[in-house]
PDB file with one MODEL, atoms N, CA, C and O in Angstrom:
MODEL        1
ATOM      1  N   MET A   1     148.611 167.389  31.295  1.00  0.00           N
ATOM      2  CA  MET A   1     148.021 166.927  30.053  1.00  0.00           C
ATOM      3  C   MET A   1     147.379 165.564  30.320  1.00  0.00           C
ATOM      4  O   MET A   1     148.007 164.683  30.907  1.00  0.00           O
ATOM      5  N   PRO A   2     146.160 165.397  29.899  1.00  0.00           N
ATOM      6  CA  PRO A   2     145.497 164.094  30.071  1.00  0.00           C
ATOM      7  C   PRO A   2     146.236 162.981  29.322  1.00  0.00           C
ATOM      8  O   PRO A   2     146.916 163.219  28.324  1.00  0.00           O
ATOM      9  N   TRP A   3     146.078 161.758  29.840  1.00  0.00           N
ATOM     10  CA  TRP A   3     146.805 160.608  29.307  1.00  0.00           C
ATOM     11  C   TRP A   3     146.572 160.420  27.802  1.00  0.00           C
ATOM     12  O   TRP A   3     147.531 160.195  27.065  1.00  0.00           O
ATOM     13  N   GLN A   4     145.349 160.506  27.339  1.00  0.00           N
ATOM     14  CA  GLN A   4     145.057 160.285  25.920  1.00  0.00           C
ATOM     15  C   GLN A   4     145.743 161.338  25.049  1.00  0.00           C
ATOM     16  O   GLN A   4     146.240 161.026  23.967  1.00  0.00           O
ATOM     17  N   GLU A   5     145.768 162.571  25.517  1.00  0.00           N
ATOM     18  CA  GLU A   5     146.446 163.626  24.767  1.00  0.00           C
ATOM     19  C   GLU A   5     147.957 163.378  24.748  1.00  0.00           C
ATOM     20  O   GLU A   5     148.618 163.617  23.737  1.00  0.00           O
ATOM     21  N   ALA A   6     148.488 162.905  25.857  1.00  0.00           N
ATOM     22  CA  ALA A   6     149.916 162.602  25.925  1.00  0.00           C
ATOM     23  C   ALA A   6     150.261 161.463  24.966  1.00  0.00           C
ATOM     24  O   ALA A   6     151.292 161.512  24.295  1.00  0.00           O
ATOM     25  N   GLN A   7     149.424 160.455  24.898  1.00  0.00           N
ATOM     26  CA  GLN A   7     149.647 159.346  23.969  1.00  0.00           C
ATOM     27  C   GLN A   7     149.616 159.848  22.526  1.00  0.00           C
ATOM     28  O   GLN A   7     150.477 159.491  21.722  1.00  0.00           O
ATOM     29  N   TYR A   8     148.631 160.670  22.202  1.00  0.00           N
ATOM     30  CA  TYR A   8     148.514 161.205  20.853  1.00  0.00           C
ATOM     31  C   TYR A   8     149.755 162.042  20.510  1.00  0.00           C
ATOM     32  O   TYR A   8     150.319 161.920  19.423  1.00  0.00           O
ATOM     33  N   PHE A   9     150.164 162.886  21.450  1.00  0.00           N
ATOM     34  CA  PHE A   9     151.348 163.718  21.235  1.00  0.00           C
ATOM     35  C   PHE A   9     152.587 162.853  20.996  1.00  0.00           C
ATOM     36  O   PHE A   9     153.376 163.124  20.092  1.00  0.00           O
ATOM     37  N   ALA A  10     152.748 161.818  21.809  1.00  0.00           N
ATOM     38  CA  ALA A  10     153.906 160.939  21.671  1.00  0.00           C
ATOM     39  C   ALA A  10     153.903 160.238  20.314  1.00  0.00           C
ATOM     40  O   ALA A  10     154.946 160.138  19.669  1.00  0.00           O
ATOM     41  N   LYS A  11     152.754 159.759  19.882  1.00  0.00           N
ATOM     42  CA  LYS A  11     152.658 159.092  18.580  1.00  0.00           C
ATOM     43  C   LYS A  11     152.982 160.070  17.452  1.00  0.00           C
ATOM     44  O   LYS A  11     153.677 159.711  16.501  1.00  0.00           O
ATOM     45  N   GLN A  12     152.495 161.275  17.550  1.00  0.00           N
ATOM     46  CA  GLN A  12     152.768 162.293  16.534  1.00  0.00           C
ATOM     47  C   GLN A  12     154.260 162.615  16.497  1.00  0.00           C
ATOM     48  O   GLN A  12     154.841 162.752  15.419  1.00  0.00           O
ATOM     49  N   ALA A  13     154.877 162.736  17.662  1.00  0.00           N
ATOM     50  CA  ALA A  13     156.308 163.041  17.732  1.00  0.00           C
ATOM     51  C   ALA A  13     157.130 161.924  17.093  1.00  0.00           C
ATOM     52  O   ALA A  13     158.075 162.197  16.353  1.00  0.00           O
ATOM     53  N   VAL A  14     156.782 160.685  17.370  1.00  0.00           N
ATOM     54  CA  VAL A  14     157.491 159.550  16.790  1.00  0.00           C
ATOM     55  C   VAL A  14     157.319 159.536  15.272  1.00  0.00           C
ATOM     56  O   VAL A  14     158.282 159.300  14.543  1.00  0.00           O
ATOM     57  N   THR A  15     156.116 159.783  14.798  1.00  0.00           N
ATOM     58  CA  THR A  15     155.852 159.816  13.355  1.00  0.00           C
ATOM     59  C   THR A  15     156.655 160.906  12.673  1.00  0.00           C
ATOM     60  O   THR A  15     157.255 160.673  11.624  1.00  0.00           O
ATOM     61  N   VAL A  16     156.671 162.088  13.256  1.00  0.00           N
ATOM     62  CA  VAL A  16     157.438 163.196  12.678  1.00  0.00           C
ATOM     63  C   VAL A  16     158.919 162.851  12.653  1.00  0.00           C
ATOM     64  O   VAL A  16     159.592 163.094  11.651  1.00  0.00           O
ATOM     65  N   TYR A  17     159.432 162.293  13.730  1.00  0.00           N
ATOM     66  CA  TYR A  17     160.848 161.909  13.773  1.00  0.00           C
ATOM     67  C   TYR A  17     161.159 160.844  12.729  1.00  0.00           C
ATOM     68  O   TYR A  17     162.171 160.939  12.034  1.00  0.00           O
ATOM     69  N   GLN A  18     160.308 159.837  12.609  1.00  0.00           N
ATOM     70  CA  GLN A  18     160.545 158.767  11.624  1.00  0.00           C
ATOM     71  C   GLN A  18     160.555 159.327  10.207  1.00  0.00           C
ATOM     72  O   GLN A  18     161.388 158.929   9.393  1.00  0.00           O
ATOM     73  N   ASN A  19     159.650 160.237   9.904  1.00  0.00           N
ATOM     74  CA  ASN A  19     159.627 160.866   8.582  1.00  0.00           C
ATOM     75  C   ASN A  19     160.883 161.676   8.343  1.00  0.00           C
ATOM     76  O   ASN A  19     161.465 161.619   7.260  1.00  0.00           O
ATOM     77  N   TRP A  20     161.309 162.435   9.351  1.00  0.00           N
ATOM     78  CA  TRP A  20     162.537 163.231   9.239  1.00  0.00           C
ATOM     79  C   TRP A  20     163.735 162.314   9.013  1.00  0.00           C
ATOM     80  O   TRP A  20     164.565 162.575   8.142  1.00  0.00           O
ATOM     81  N   HIS A  21     163.823 161.257   9.786  1.00  0.00           N
ATOM     82  CA  HIS A  21     164.946 160.326   9.675  1.00  0.00           C
ATOM     83  C   HIS A  21     164.973 159.663   8.304  1.00  0.00           C
ATOM     84  O   HIS A  21     166.039 159.514   7.707  1.00  0.00           O
ATOM     85  N   ARG A  22     163.817 159.268   7.808  1.00  0.00           N
ATOM     86  CA  ARG A  22     163.731 158.637   6.486  1.00  0.00           C
ATOM     87  C   ARG A  22     164.192 159.621   5.397  1.00  0.00           C
ATOM     88  O   ARG A  22     164.922 159.243   4.480  1.00  0.00           O
ATOM     89  N   GLU A  23     163.766 160.863   5.508  1.00  0.00           N
ATOM     90  CA  GLU A  23     164.167 161.890   4.543  1.00  0.00           C
ATOM     91  C   GLU A  23     165.673 162.168   4.620  1.00  0.00           C
ATOM     92  O   GLU A  23     166.335 162.297   3.591  1.00  0.00           O
ATOM     93  N   GLN A  24     166.202 162.258   5.826  1.00  0.00           N
ATOM     94  CA  GLN A  24     167.636 162.495   6.006  1.00  0.00           C
ATOM     95  C   GLN A  24     168.442 161.334   5.434  1.00  0.00           C
ATOM     96  O   GLN A  24     169.461 161.547   4.778  1.00  0.00           O
ATOM     97  N   SER A  25     167.995 160.128   5.678  1.00  0.00           N
ATOM     98  CA  SER A  25     168.703 158.953   5.171  1.00  0.00           C
ATOM     99  C   SER A  25     168.689 158.930   3.645  1.00  0.00           C
ATOM    100  O   SER A  25     169.692 158.583   3.021  1.00  0.00           O
ATOM    101  N   ALA A  26     167.569 159.292   3.046  1.00  0.00           N
ATOM    102  CA  ALA A  26     167.478 159.321   1.588  1.00  0.00           C
ATOM    103  C   ALA A  26     168.440 160.365   1.017  1.00  0.00           C
ATOM    104  O   ALA A  26     169.120 160.109   0.023  1.00  0.00           O
ATOM    105  N   MET A  27     168.495 161.539   1.647  1.00  0.00           N
ATOM    106  CA  MET A  27     169.413 162.572   1.165  1.00  0.00           C
ATOM    107  C   MET A  27     170.864 162.137   1.343  1.00  0.00           C
ATOM    108  O   MET A  27     171.698 162.369   0.468  1.00  0.00           O
ATOM    109  N   LEU A  28     171.159 161.511   2.465  1.00  0.00           N
ATOM    110  CA  LEU A  28     172.523 161.046   2.715  1.00  0.00           C
ATOM    111  C   LEU A  28     172.921 159.997   1.674  1.00  0.00           C
ATOM    112  O   LEU A  28     174.059 159.990   1.203  1.00  0.00           O
ATOM    113  N   LYS A  29     172.000 159.126   1.321  1.00  0.00           N
ATOM    114  CA  LYS A  29     172.281 158.113   0.308  1.00  0.00           C
ATOM    115  C   LYS A  29     172.506 158.739  -1.068  1.00  0.00           C
ATOM    116  O   LYS A  29     173.163 158.137  -1.917  1.00  0.00           O
ATOM    117  N   THR A  30     171.975 159.922  -1.295  1.00  0.00           N
ATOM    118  CA  THR A  30     172.195 160.634  -2.549  1.00  0.00           C
ATOM    119  C   THR A  30     173.564 161.305  -2.561  1.00  0.00           C
ATOM    120  O   THR A  30     174.299 161.211  -3.544  1.00  0.00           O
ATOM    121  N   TYR A  31     173.899 161.977  -1.475  1.00  0.00           N
ATOM    122  CA  TYR A  31     175.151 162.741  -1.408  1.00  0.00           C
ATOM    123  C   TYR A  31     176.381 161.861  -1.184  1.00  0.00           C
ATOM    124  O   TYR A  31     177.435 162.113  -1.767  1.00  0.00           O
ATOM    125  N   LEU A  32     176.257 160.851  -0.360  1.00  0.00           N
ATOM    126  CA  LEU A  32     177.415 160.063   0.064  1.00  0.00           C
ATOM    127  C   LEU A  32     178.218 159.468  -1.101  1.00  0.00           C
ATOM    128  O   LEU A  32     179.444 159.577  -1.088  1.00  0.00           O
ATOM    129  N   PRO A  33     177.596 158.853  -2.095  1.00  0.00           N
ATOM    130  CA  PRO A  33     178.398 158.330  -3.209  1.00  0.00           C
ATOM    131  C   PRO A  33     179.187 159.425  -3.941  1.00  0.00           C
ATOM    132  O   PRO A  33     180.310 159.189  -4.387  1.00  0.00           O
ATOM    133  N   LYS A  34     178.607 160.601  -4.060  1.00  0.00           N
ATOM    134  CA  LYS A  34     179.306 161.717  -4.716  1.00  0.00           C
ATOM    135  C   LYS A  34     180.517 162.138  -3.903  1.00  0.00           C
ATOM    136  O   LYS A  34     181.583 162.396  -4.463  1.00  0.00           O
ATOM    137  N   TRP A  35     180.362 162.210  -2.576  1.00  0.00           N
ATOM    138  CA  TRP A  35     181.482 162.582  -1.703  1.00  0.00           C
ATOM    139  C   TRP A  35     182.579 161.534  -1.786  1.00  0.00           C
ATOM    140  O   TRP A  35     183.758 161.867  -1.903  1.00  0.00           O
ATOM    141  N   GLU A  36     182.187 160.264  -1.726  1.00  0.00           N
ATOM    142  CA  GLU A  36     183.169 159.187  -1.779  1.00  0.00           C
ATOM    143  C   GLU A  36     183.912 159.189  -3.115  1.00  0.00           C
ATOM    144  O   GLU A  36     185.129 159.009  -3.157  1.00  0.00           O
ATOM    145  N   GLN A  37     183.184 159.391  -4.185  1.00  0.00           N
ATOM    146  CA  GLN A  37     183.802 159.392  -5.512  1.00  0.00           C
ATOM    147  C   GLN A  37     184.804 160.535  -5.664  1.00  0.00           C
ATOM    148  O   GLN A  37     185.901 160.339  -6.185  1.00  0.00           O
ATOM    149  N   GLU A  38     184.425 161.723  -5.209  1.00  0.00           N
ATOM    150  CA  GLU A  38     185.332 162.872  -5.328  1.00  0.00           C
ATOM    151  C   GLU A  38     186.545 162.705  -4.423  1.00  0.00           C
ATOM    152  O   GLU A  38     187.657 163.052  -4.820  1.00  0.00           O
ATOM    153  N   LEU A  39     186.356 162.185  -3.223  1.00  0.00           N
ATOM    154  CA  LEU A  39     187.486 161.961  -2.329  1.00  0.00           C
ATOM    155  C   LEU A  39     188.432 160.919  -2.918  1.00  0.00           C
ATOM    156  O   LEU A  39     189.651 161.072  -2.839  1.00  0.00           O
ATOM    157  N   ALA A  40     187.885 159.872  -3.502  1.00  0.00           N
ATOM    158  CA  ALA A  40     188.732 158.855  -4.149  1.00  0.00           C
ATOM    159  C   ALA A  40     189.521 159.483  -5.299  1.00  0.00           C
ATOM    160  O   ALA A  40     190.698 159.176  -5.487  1.00  0.00           O
ATOM    161  N   ARG A  41     188.880 160.349  -6.058  1.00  0.00           N
ATOM    162  CA  ARG A  41     189.570 161.030  -7.157  1.00  0.00           C
ATOM    163  C   ARG A  41     190.701 161.901  -6.624  1.00  0.00           C
ATOM    164  O   ARG A  41     191.804 161.898  -7.172  1.00  0.00           O
ATOM    165  N   LEU A  42     190.429 162.641  -5.567  1.00  0.00           N
ATOM    166  CA  LEU A  42     191.459 163.498  -4.976  1.00  0.00           C
ATOM    167  C   LEU A  42     192.643 162.669  -4.465  1.00  0.00           C
ATOM    168  O   LEU A  42     193.799 163.075  -4.585  1.00  0.00           O
ATOM    169  N   ARG A  43     192.334 161.513  -3.898  1.00  0.00           N
ATOM    170  CA  ARG A  43     193.405 160.658  -3.358  1.00  0.00           C
ATOM    171  C   ARG A  43     194.274 160.044  -4.447  1.00  0.00           C
ATOM    172  O   ARG A  43     195.415 159.667  -4.181  1.00  0.00           O
ATOM    173  N   THR A  44     193.757 159.938  -5.666  1.00  0.00           N
ATOM    174  CA  THR A  44     194.533 159.337  -6.753  1.00  0.00           C
ATOM    175  C   THR A  44     195.323 160.373  -7.555  1.00  0.00           C
ATOM    176  O   THR A  44     196.049 160.018  -8.484  1.00  0.00           O
ATOM    177  N   LEU A  45     195.186 161.637  -7.203  1.00  0.00           N
ATOM    178  CA  LEU A  45     195.960 162.665  -7.889  1.00  0.00           C
ATOM    179  C   LEU A  45     197.435 162.510  -7.549  1.00  0.00           C
ATOM    180  O   LEU A  45     197.777 161.842  -6.574  1.00  0.00           O
ATOM    181  N   PRO A  46     198.311 163.117  -8.341  1.00  0.00           N
ATOM    182  CA  PRO A  46     199.746 163.037  -8.041  1.00  0.00           C
ATOM    183  C   PRO A  46     200.046 163.429  -6.582  1.00  0.00           C
ATOM    184  O   PRO A  46     199.219 164.041  -5.906  1.00  0.00           O
ATOM    185  N   GLN A  47     201.221 163.068  -6.132  1.00  0.00           N
ATOM    186  CA  GLN A  47     201.629 163.264  -4.736  1.00  0.00           C
ATOM    187  C   GLN A  47     201.255 164.631  -4.173  1.00  0.00           C
ATOM    188  O   GLN A  47     200.799 164.731  -3.034  1.00  0.00           O
ATOM    189  N   PHE A  48     201.444 165.667  -4.955  1.00  0.00           N
ATOM    190  CA  PHE A  48     201.167 167.005  -4.449  1.00  0.00           C
ATOM    191  C   PHE A  48     199.714 167.360  -4.705  1.00  0.00           C
ATOM    192  O   PHE A  48     199.329 167.628  -5.843  1.00  0.00           O
ATOM    193  N   LEU A  49     198.922 167.364  -3.673  1.00  0.00           N
ATOM    194  CA  LEU A  49     197.515 167.733  -3.775  1.00  0.00           C
ATOM    195  C   LEU A  49     197.361 169.163  -3.268  1.00  0.00           C
ATOM    196  O   LEU A  49     197.610 169.431  -2.093  1.00  0.00           O
ATOM    197  N   PRO A  50     196.957 170.073  -4.133  1.00  0.00           N
ATOM    198  CA  PRO A  50     196.788 171.451  -3.661  1.00  0.00           C
ATOM    199  C   PRO A  50     195.800 171.522  -2.493  1.00  0.00           C
ATOM    200  O   PRO A  50     194.726 170.921  -2.520  1.00  0.00           O
ATOM    201  N   HIS A  51     196.194 172.257  -1.496  1.00  0.00           N
ATOM    202  CA  HIS A  51     195.356 172.433  -0.307  1.00  0.00           C
ATOM    203  C   HIS A  51     193.982 172.964  -0.694  1.00  0.00           C
ATOM    204  O   HIS A  51     192.975 172.590  -0.092  1.00  0.00           O
ATOM    205  N   SER A  52     193.942 173.829  -1.690  1.00  0.00           N
ATOM    206  CA  SER A  52     192.675 174.434  -2.097  1.00  0.00           C
ATOM    207  C   SER A  52     191.689 173.390  -2.627  1.00  0.00           C
ATOM    208  O   SER A  52     190.479 173.545  -2.462  1.00  0.00           O
ATOM    209  N   MET A  53     192.194 172.331  -3.258  1.00  0.00           N
ATOM    210  CA  MET A  53     191.291 171.293  -3.766  1.00  0.00           C
ATOM    211  C   MET A  53     190.636 170.535  -2.612  1.00  0.00           C
ATOM    212  O   MET A  53     189.437 170.261  -2.647  1.00  0.00           O
ATOM    213  N   MET A  54     191.422 170.197  -1.596  1.00  0.00           N
ATOM    214  CA  MET A  54     190.876 169.483  -0.450  1.00  0.00           C
ATOM    215  C   MET A  54     189.944 170.400   0.346  1.00  0.00           C
ATOM    216  O   MET A  54     188.892 169.970   0.820  1.00  0.00           O
ATOM    217  N   THR A  55     190.338 171.652   0.484  1.00  0.00           N
ATOM    218  CA  THR A  55     189.486 172.609   1.196  1.00  0.00           C
ATOM    219  C   THR A  55     188.161 172.780   0.462  1.00  0.00           C
ATOM    220  O   THR A  55     187.106 172.876   1.089  1.00  0.00           O
ATOM    221  N   GLY A  56     188.217 172.819  -0.860  1.00  0.00           N
ATOM    222  CA  GLY A  56     186.987 172.926  -1.644  1.00  0.00           C
ATOM    223  C   GLY A  56     186.069 171.742  -1.438  1.00  0.00           C
ATOM    224  O   GLY A  56     184.852 171.904  -1.340  1.00  0.00           O
ATOM    225  N   TRP A  57     186.648 170.540  -1.369  1.00  0.00           N
ATOM    226  CA  TRP A  57     185.847 169.336  -1.127  1.00  0.00           C
ATOM    227  C   TRP A  57     185.209 169.394   0.260  1.00  0.00           C
ATOM    228  O   TRP A  57     184.019 169.124   0.416  1.00  0.00           O
ATOM    229  N   VAL A  58     186.007 169.748   1.258  1.00  0.00           N
ATOM    230  CA  VAL A  58     185.495 169.838   2.637  1.00  0.00           C
ATOM    231  C   VAL A  58     184.388 170.882   2.725  1.00  0.00           C
ATOM    232  O   VAL A  58     183.347 170.637   3.335  1.00  0.00           O
ATOM    233  N   ASP A  59     184.610 172.030   2.126  1.00  0.00           N
ATOM    234  CA  ASP A  59     183.591 173.094   2.147  1.00  0.00           C
ATOM    235  C   ASP A  59     182.305 172.635   1.462  1.00  0.00           C
ATOM    236  O   ASP A  59     181.207 172.934   1.932  1.00  0.00           O
ATOM    237  N   GLY A  60     182.444 171.909   0.349  1.00  0.00           N
ATOM    238  CA  GLY A  60     181.265 171.399  -0.348  1.00  0.00           C
ATOM    239  C   GLY A  60     180.478 170.410   0.492  1.00  0.00           C
ATOM    240  O   GLY A  60     179.251 170.474   0.557  1.00  0.00           O
ATOM    241  N   VAL A  61     181.193 169.493   1.134  1.00  0.00           N
ATOM    242  CA  VAL A  61     180.529 168.501   1.990  1.00  0.00           C
ATOM    243  C   VAL A  61     179.845 169.200   3.166  1.00  0.00           C
ATOM    244  O   VAL A  61     178.704 168.881   3.499  1.00  0.00           O
ATOM    245  N   ASN A  62     180.534 170.141   3.787  1.00  0.00           N
ATOM    246  CA  ASN A  62     179.931 170.880   4.905  1.00  0.00           C
ATOM    247  C   ASN A  62     178.686 171.632   4.461  1.00  0.00           C
ATOM    248  O   ASN A  62     177.686 171.658   5.178  1.00  0.00           O
ATOM    249  N   SER A  63     178.740 172.237   3.298  1.00  0.00           N
ATOM    250  CA  SER A  63     177.596 172.972   2.757  1.00  0.00           C
ATOM    251  C   SER A  63     176.408 172.039   2.518  1.00  0.00           C
ATOM    252  O   SER A  63     175.262 172.392   2.797  1.00  0.00           O
ATOM    253  N   GLN A  64     176.694 170.863   2.006  1.00  0.00           N
ATOM    254  CA  GLN A  64     175.614 169.908   1.754  1.00  0.00           C
ATOM    255  C   GLN A  64     175.040 169.362   3.052  1.00  0.00           C
ATOM    256  O   GLN A  64     173.845 169.070   3.120  1.00  0.00           O
ATOM    257  N   PHE A  65     175.859 169.218   4.076  1.00  0.00           N
ATOM    258  CA  PHE A  65     175.322 168.841   5.388  1.00  0.00           C
ATOM    259  C   PHE A  65     174.371 169.924   5.892  1.00  0.00           C
ATOM    260  O   PHE A  65     173.328 169.615   6.467  1.00  0.00           O
ATOM    261  N   LEU A  66     174.721 171.174   5.683  1.00  0.00           N
ATOM    262  CA  LEU A  66     173.833 172.268   6.081  1.00  0.00           C
ATOM    263  C   LEU A  66     172.519 172.221   5.298  1.00  0.00           C
ATOM    264  O   LEU A  66     171.446 172.427   5.865  1.00  0.00           O
ATOM    265  N   GLU A  67     172.608 171.951   3.997  1.00  0.00           N
ATOM    266  CA  GLU A  67     171.398 171.835   3.171  1.00  0.00           C
ATOM    267  C   GLU A  67     170.487 170.734   3.696  1.00  0.00           C
ATOM    268  O   GLU A  67     169.264 170.873   3.691  1.00  0.00           O
ATOM    269  N   MET A  68     171.090 169.641   4.148  1.00  0.00           N
ATOM    270  CA  MET A  68     170.325 168.505   4.661  1.00  0.00           C
ATOM    271  C   MET A  68     169.846 168.745   6.089  1.00  0.00           C
ATOM    272  O   MET A  68     169.028 167.986   6.609  1.00  0.00           O
ATOM    273  N   ASN A  69     170.355 169.798   6.721  1.00  0.00           N
ATOM    274  CA  ASN A  69     170.041 170.058   8.122  1.00  0.00           C
ATOM    275  C   ASN A  69     170.445 168.854   8.983  1.00  0.00           C
ATOM    276  O   ASN A  69     169.690 168.388   9.835  1.00  0.00           O
ATOM    277  N   MET A  70     171.670 168.371   8.723  1.00  0.00           N
ATOM    278  CA  MET A  70     172.186 167.192   9.409  1.00  0.00           C
ATOM    279  C   MET A  70     173.616 167.461   9.848  1.00  0.00           C
ATOM    280  O   MET A  70     174.363 168.167   9.170  1.00  0.00           O
ATOM    281  N   SER A  71     173.984 166.903  10.970  1.00  0.00           N
ATOM    282  CA  SER A  71     175.365 167.024  11.447  1.00  0.00           C
ATOM    283  C   SER A  71     176.140 165.755  11.095  1.00  0.00           C
ATOM    284  O   SER A  71     175.555 164.725  10.758  1.00  0.00           O
ATOM    285  N   ILE A  72     177.450 165.850  11.178  1.00  0.00           N
ATOM    286  CA  ILE A  72     178.280 164.679  10.921  1.00  0.00           C
ATOM    287  C   ILE A  72     177.987 163.592  11.958  1.00  0.00           C
ATOM    288  O   ILE A  72     177.965 162.408  11.624  1.00  0.00           O
ATOM    289  N   SER A  73     177.766 163.984  13.196  1.00  0.00           N
ATOM    290  CA  SER A  73     177.478 162.973  14.225  1.00  0.00           C
ATOM    291  C   SER A  73     176.156 162.252  13.936  1.00  0.00           C
ATOM    292  O   SER A  73     176.038 161.057  14.208  1.00  0.00           O
ATOM    293  N   GLU A  74     175.163 162.959  13.390  1.00  0.00           N
ATOM    294  CA  GLU A  74     173.912 162.295  13.009  1.00  0.00           C
ATOM    295  C   GLU A  74     174.146 161.338  11.843  1.00  0.00           C
ATOM    296  O   GLU A  74     173.590 160.240  11.810  1.00  0.00           O
ATOM    297  N   ALA A  75     174.967 161.758  10.894  1.00  0.00           N
ATOM    298  CA  ALA A  75     175.289 160.897   9.757  1.00  0.00           C
ATOM    299  C   ALA A  75     176.057 159.662  10.228  1.00  0.00           C
ATOM    300  O   ALA A  75     175.868 158.566   9.699  1.00  0.00           O
ATOM    301  N   MET A  76     176.919 159.844  11.219  1.00  0.00           N
ATOM    302  CA  MET A  76     177.679 158.712  11.768  1.00  0.00           C
ATOM    303  C   MET A  76     176.745 157.663  12.373  1.00  0.00           C
ATOM    304  O   MET A  76     177.017 156.466  12.277  1.00  0.00           O
ATOM    305  N   ARG A  77     175.665 158.095  12.985  1.00  0.00           N
ATOM    306  CA  ARG A  77     174.712 157.144  13.568  1.00  0.00           C
ATOM    307  C   ARG A  77     173.961 156.380  12.476  1.00  0.00           C
ATOM    308  O   ARG A  77     173.539 155.243  12.686  1.00  0.00           O
ATOM    309  N   THR A  78     173.797 157.015  11.301  1.00  0.00           N
ATOM    310  CA  THR A  78     173.072 156.381  10.205  1.00  0.00           C
ATOM    311  C   THR A  78     173.954 155.435   9.405  1.00  0.00           C
ATOM    312  O   THR A  78     173.569 154.299   9.127  1.00  0.00           O
ATOM    313  N   MET A  79     175.153 155.915   9.035  1.00  0.00           N
ATOM    314  CA  MET A  79     176.070 155.123   8.209  1.00  0.00           C
ATOM    315  C   MET A  79     177.491 155.283   8.741  1.00  0.00           C
ATOM    316  O   MET A  79     178.321 155.926   8.099  1.00  0.00           O
ATOM    317  N   PRO A  80     177.777 154.706   9.903  1.00  0.00           N
ATOM    318  CA  PRO A  80     179.062 154.958  10.564  1.00  0.00           C
ATOM    319  C   PRO A  80     180.293 154.567   9.747  1.00  0.00           C
ATOM    320  O   PRO A  80     181.265 155.321   9.703  1.00  0.00           O
ATOM    321  N   ASN A  81     180.267 153.419   9.111  1.00  0.00           N
ATOM    322  CA  ASN A  81     181.460 152.959   8.386  1.00  0.00           C
ATOM    323  C   ASN A  81     181.778 153.855   7.195  1.00  0.00           C
ATOM    324  O   ASN A  81     182.938 154.193   6.958  1.00  0.00           O
ATOM    325  N   ARG A  82     180.763 154.232   6.457  1.00  0.00           N
ATOM    326  CA  ARG A  82     181.004 155.051   5.265  1.00  0.00           C
ATOM    327  C   ARG A  82     181.396 156.477   5.632  1.00  0.00           C
ATOM    328  O   ARG A  82     182.267 157.062   4.987  1.00  0.00           O
ATOM    329  N   ILE A  83     180.775 157.038   6.645  1.00  0.00           N
ATOM    330  CA  ILE A  83     181.107 158.404   7.053  1.00  0.00           C
ATOM    331  C   ILE A  83     182.524 158.436   7.641  1.00  0.00           C
ATOM    332  O   ILE A  83     183.284 159.370   7.386  1.00  0.00           O
ATOM    333  N   GLN A  84     182.870 157.418   8.421  1.00  0.00           N
ATOM    334  CA  GLN A  84     184.212 157.365   9.042  1.00  0.00           C
ATOM    335  C   GLN A  84     185.307 157.433   7.989  1.00  0.00           C
ATOM    336  O   GLN A  84     186.353 158.040   8.217  1.00  0.00           O
ATOM    337  N   LYS A  85     185.071 156.812   6.834  1.00  0.00           N
ATOM    338  CA  LYS A  85     186.074 156.815   5.766  1.00  0.00           C
ATOM    339  C   LYS A  85     186.275 158.200   5.161  1.00  0.00           C
ATOM    340  O   LYS A  85     187.286 158.441   4.501  1.00  0.00           O
ATOM    341  N   LEU A  86     185.335 159.108   5.372  1.00  0.00           N
ATOM    342  CA  LEU A  86     185.459 160.463   4.847  1.00  0.00           C
ATOM    343  C   LEU A  86     186.211 161.397   5.794  1.00  0.00           C
ATOM    344  O   LEU A  86     186.690 162.455   5.386  1.00  0.00           O
ATOM    345  N   LEU A  87     186.309 160.997   7.049  1.00  0.00           N
ATOM    346  CA  LEU A  87     186.915 161.852   8.059  1.00  0.00           C
ATOM    347  C   LEU A  87     188.437 161.738   8.034  1.00  0.00           C
ATOM    348  O   LEU A  87     188.981 160.697   7.667  1.00  0.00           O
ATOM    349  N   PRO A  88     189.126 162.825   8.431  1.00  0.00           N
ATOM    350  CA  PRO A  88     190.598 162.744   8.488  1.00  0.00           C
ATOM    351  C   PRO A  88     191.024 161.722   9.539  1.00  0.00           C
ATOM    352  O   PRO A  88     190.337 161.507  10.538  1.00  0.00           O
ATOM    353  N   CYS A  89     192.146 161.113   9.294  1.00  0.00           N
ATOM    354  CA  CYS A  89     192.678 160.085  10.211  1.00  0.00           C
ATOM    355  C   CYS A  89     193.093 160.631  11.536  1.00  0.00           C
ATOM    356  O   CYS A  89     193.554 159.880  12.396  1.00  0.00           O
TER     357      CYS A  89
ENDMDL
END
């Protein structure tokens, strides 16, 4: 590939990645407060927390990650402190 075409391709790839990253970050900023709020609510329930409630929360978060086309490791690179608080100890 000629140098000018390679430069153009590289610039296009960077632009596409930056747009994708910006979109992913915006979606994460939308979902993350909801996840944190629900997890905080679950943690304040009486001592006995039904397994099904926690499983439902985990399944919901996983489903939303799929909707965003994002992995937990990608989210960790974007907002490590907040995502870490959602993970099991």
